ZAMARGU-4260 file (C-alpha; in steps of 0.2 Angstrom, whole numbers, plus 5000, padded with zeros to 4 digits):
<rodrens>
0) 5095/5067/5069 | 5080/5067/5081 | 5065/5065/5069 | 5061/5066/5051 | 5044/5069/5044
5) 5035/5073/5028 | 5020/5084/5024 | 5015/5084/5006 | 5031/5087/4996 | 5041/5094/5010
10) 5053/5084/5021 | 5057/5091/5038 | 5073/5085/5048 | 5074/5090/5066 | 5092/5089/5074
15) 5098/5090/5092 | 5106/5107/5090 | 5110/5121/5079 | 5128/5114/5074 | 5121/5098/5068
20) 5107/5106/5059 | 5119/5118/5049 | 5132/5103/5046 | 5118/5092/5039 | 5110/5106/5028
25) 5128/5111/5022 | 5132/5093/5018 | 5116/5091/5008 | 5120/5107/4998 | 5137/5101/4994
30) 5130/5086/4987 | 5118/5094/4977 | 5131/5106/4970 | 5142/5092/4965 | 5128/5083/4957
35) 5122/5098/4947 | 5139/5102/4941 | 5141/5085/4934 | 5126/5090/4922 | 5131/5108/4917
40) 5146/5119/4918 | 5138/5133/4928 | 5125/5134/4942 | 5115/5147/4951 | 5112/5150/4970
45) 5101/5161/4980 | 5106/5164/4998 | 5096/5171/5013 | 5105/5184/5024 | 5100/5181/5043
50) 5108/5175/5059 | 5098/5159/5056 | 5110/5154/5042 | 5126/5157/5052 | 5129/5138/5055
55) 5125/5133/5037 | 5135/5147/5028 | 5150/5144/5040 | 5150/5125/5035 | 5149/5129/5016
60) 5165/5140/5017 | 5175/5126/5024 | 5171/5115/5010 | 5187/5117/4999 | 5181/5103/4986
65) 5166/5114/4980 | 5171/5123/4963 | 5164/5140/4968 | 5171/5148/4952 | 5157/5138/4943
70) 5143/5146/4954 | 5134/5162/4951 | 5128/5170/4968 | 5112/5180/4971 | 5103/5186/4987
75) 5085/5187/4990 | 5081/5203/4998 | 5087/5220/5003 | 5082/5234/5013 | 5077/5250/5005
80) 5086/5266/5012 | 5100/5259/5023 | 5116/5268/5021 | 5129/5259/5011 | 5140/5256/5026
85) 5126/5250/5037 | 5131/5233/5044 | 5112/5228/5043 | 5112/5228/5024 | 5109/5210/5018
90) 5123/5212/5006 | 5135/5216/5019 | 5130/5201/5029 | 5132/5189/5014 | 5149/5197/5010
95) 5155/5194/5027 | 5148/5177/5028 | 5152/5169/5011 | 5153/5181/4997 | 5170/5188/5000
100) 5176/5171/5007 | 5175/5159/4992 | 5178/5163/4974 | 5161/5164/4966 | 5161/5166/4947
105) 5149/5181/4950 | 5141/5189/4965 | 5124/5198/4961 | 5118/5210/4974 | 5102/5219/4975
110) 5104/5238/4976 | 5091/5244/4989 | 5098/5262/4987 | 5096/5263/4968 | 5090/5280/4962
115) 5077/5271/4951 | 5069/5256/4961 | 5059/5251/4946 | 5075/5250/4935 | 5083/5240/4948
120) 5069/5228/4949 | 5070/5226/4930 | 5089/5223/4930 | 5088/5210/4944 | 5073/5202/4934
125) 5083/5201/4919 | 5098/5192/4929 | 5086/5179/4935 | 5079/5176/4919 | 5096/5174/4911
130) 5102/5163/4925 | 5088/5151/4931 | 5091/5146/4949 | 5096/5129/4954 | 5097/5129/4973
135) 5089/5142/4984 | 5095/5143/5003 | 5083/5151/5014 | 5075/5153/5031 | 5057/5156/5038
140) 5052/5172/5048 | 5043/5172/5064 | 5027/5176/5054 | 5029/5162/5041 | 5037/5173/5028
145) 5051/5168/5015 | 5062/5182/5010 | 5051/5197/5013 | 5036/5189/5007 | 5026/5192/5024
150) 5007/5188/5025 | 4998/5202/5015 | 5012/5204/5003 | 5015/5185/4998 | 5008/5180/4982
155) 5009/5163/4975 | 5005/5168/4958 | 5015/5184/4958 | 5019/5189/4940 | 5035/5198/4946
160) 5051/5191/4951 | 5056/5205/4963 | 5046/5219/4970 | 5045/5232/4984 | 5038/5224/5000
165) 5030/5234/5016 | 5037/5225/5030 | 5024/5220/5044 | 5026/5223/5063 | 5031/5205/5067
170) 5044/5205/5053 | 5052/5221/5058 | 5051/5216/5076 | 5060/5200/5072 | 5075/5210/5065
175) 5076/5217/5084 | 5074/5199/5091 | 5088/5194/5080 | 5100/5208/5087 | 5101/5216/5070
180) 5094/5232/5076 | 5092/5239/5094 | 5075/5246/5092 | 5060/5244/5081 | 5061/5262/5075
185) 5077/5258/5067 | 5071/5244/5056 | 5066/5250/5038 | 5048/5248/5033 | 5052/5244/5015
190) 5063/5231/5006 | 5066/5224/4989 | 5062/5205/4989 | 5062/5191/4977 | 5044/5184/4976
195) 5037/5168/4979 | 5037/5161/4961 | 5056/5167/4960 | 5061/5157/4975 | 5051/5141/4971
200) 5057/5141/4953 | 5073/5133/4960 | 5077/5115/4957 | 5081/5113/4976 | 5075/5122/4991
205) 5085/5121/5007 | 5077/5129/5022 | 5087/5131/5038 | 5077/5137/5053 | 5084/5137/5071
210) 5077/5146/5087 | 5062/5143/5098 | 5055/5160/5091 | 5051/5151/5075 | 5043/5136/5083
215) 5025/5142/5079 | 5030/5146/5061 | 5038/5129/5058 | 5022/5120/5066 | 5011/5131/5054
220) 5022/5127/5039 | 5020/5109/5042 | 5002/5108/5048 | 4991/5123/5042 | 4982/5124/5025
225) 4994/5130/5011 | 4990/5148/5008 | 4998/5165/5009 | 4993/5167/5028 | 5009/5156/5031
230) 5019/5159/5015 | 5032/5146/5020 | 5018/5132/5017 | 5020/5135/4998 | 5036/5124/5000
235) 5025/5109/5002 | 5021/5110/4984 | 5039/5109/4979 | 5046/5092/4974 | 5064/5095/4981
240) 5062/5106/4997 | 5069/5101/5014 | 5067/5110/5030 | 5081/5108/5043 | 5077/5113/5062
245) 5084/5110/5079 | 5075/5104/5094 | 5069/5122/5099 | 5062/5127/5082 | 5054/5110/5079
250) 5048/5107/5096 | 5030/5106/5091 | 5033/5093/5079 | 5043/5081/5091
</rodrens>
């Protein structure tokens, strides 16, 4: 590890490269899973779908001692209106990265193409209420968002667990920067997202953020006032949140 620091309740660990970042985050997730499963028969996890999560998800899949059959899996956001076979769908990403590779007890996907979006939100809200979250594995967007809670959408006191979000320009452009879409026009303008309170309700928050394109967002997360202008700052109010970076994303903190 190159550096470790803490701001309010949020720990930040900066590593030399993405592989070390992902390996260390996965090791910590592994330990939390084992610890929680000593206390109760089942646990619930939420996963982010983004290239930033590639390393940590790849490491988790290798861990054969994790009793995946005792874990319910959820994902945190999904585009509205993408075709069922579109490779950019977050459910598809997670199926390819982890959901189809280990034997979860259940995999609970958000349907961004539901004919009744309000009913879909009600369905997923009920699932989250019945299965309180133990671990959320997330990232941070270039605009400081977590899930699709962009500035202007994020509400630290949201009464909803899942809602429709209009994606801002920076957020949509990030999807092009990440190589998920070729042009901005291809990126959907709306998505379903778990809200800030739904994410922070988790017992543990494991936030993995590589890339120099996220460096400003990481600096703001650790140094700016806690408010919705940089939604990720809310993690500083959590008692068990850890931010994992590498030297490019964490460059302003070194």
